[in-house]
C-alpha angles and dihedrals in degrees: 000000000000123000091341094310125119110231112220125190110262094223140357120225119255088241091055092048091050091050090054092046091049090052088059102037103031104028094036097230118154119258090240091053093049093044090054094043094050095034096237129130117268090231093055090048090049090054092049091050092047091050091049091051093046093243100108110143097002097120144300111309094359091127089063096055124079116237119260105242091199096054119111089208110116091216091056091047092049089050091051091049090053091048090053092047090053091048091049091050090051092049091050091052092047092048091050091048094051092043089057091051092055 
């Protein structure tokens, strides 16, 4: 704090943002839990998660809802593709982890 002002970091690294997003999307922690753990605002974390899911700016709460795989809407399809990409990344990491243990 300087002269009564709270000093906030000007920018977080992409690696830090990805670590926070992974804690939500891969580890299944709540956004509030991750925000507190990493000392970031819940709104910033929400934006990072929405961007990672491809739902940034598509409506209030849209980042919390799973995509409808039967929807003809290109936004819904893009969201579903991103969900599947995230799941595939997680499965690759899990497979590599278990392969190292063997």
